[in-house]
N, C-alpha and C positions, 0 to 999 in steps of 0.2 A: 536084791535084798529080801530077806524073809520077814514077813510081818505077822505078828501075833496079836490077837485081841484078848484083853483080860477084863472081865467084869469085876469091879471092886465091890465087895460086900461091906457095907458100913461107910464111914466117912473117908477112910484112907487105908492104905496098906504100906507097911514099912518096905523100903527099897530092897533090903536083903531078903525079906520074905517073898517079895514079888518075883525075884530071880529064881527062888526055889519053887514057887507055885507054878510058874510057866515052864519049869523043867530045864532051866539053864544051869542048875547046880543041884547037888543032892541034899543040902541042908542050909539053914540060915547062916551057920558059921562059914560055910563055903561061900555063900553070898557076900558076907562081910569082907572076905579076902578079895573077891572080884571087885567090889566097890573100892576097897583100899588101893587096888592096883592103878586106879585112875582111868580105867577103860570105859566107865559107865557115864553116859550123858543123859540128862533130864532136860527136855525142851531145848536141846542144842547146847547146853552148858555142862561142863564137867561137874560131876557130883561125887564128893568124897565122904559125905555123911552117910554112914552105913545104914542108919535107921531113918533116913529122910522120909517124911510123910508124902506118899505119892497119891494124888487124888484124881478123880475122873477128869478127863480132858487132857491129862499130861501124856507125854510121849517119852518113853525110856529107850535108849539105844545102847546096845553092847555089840561092838563090831558091826557086822552086817545084819544084825537082828534088831528089828524095831518092834517095841511093845506099845500098843495103843491101849491106854487105860480108859475103860468105859464105865458109865454109870449103870447101876442095876435098875432096869426099867420095870421090874415086877411091882405089882400093886401092894 
């Protein structure tokens, strides 16, 4: 399984944008299509909300790719 770490800037990132930012799709619109397909899981549960707020500490999975969302530790 491939694991990706993503540092969230701010309080949250929308799920479709996260998929774009880690390079799993070319645009937020393409991210929405992926989420709508039902293949995305957040913390082990299927997620169909395209703009779900993903916060630090959550794990997003698409197929065999796992994205660990981390908090920005910068001062």
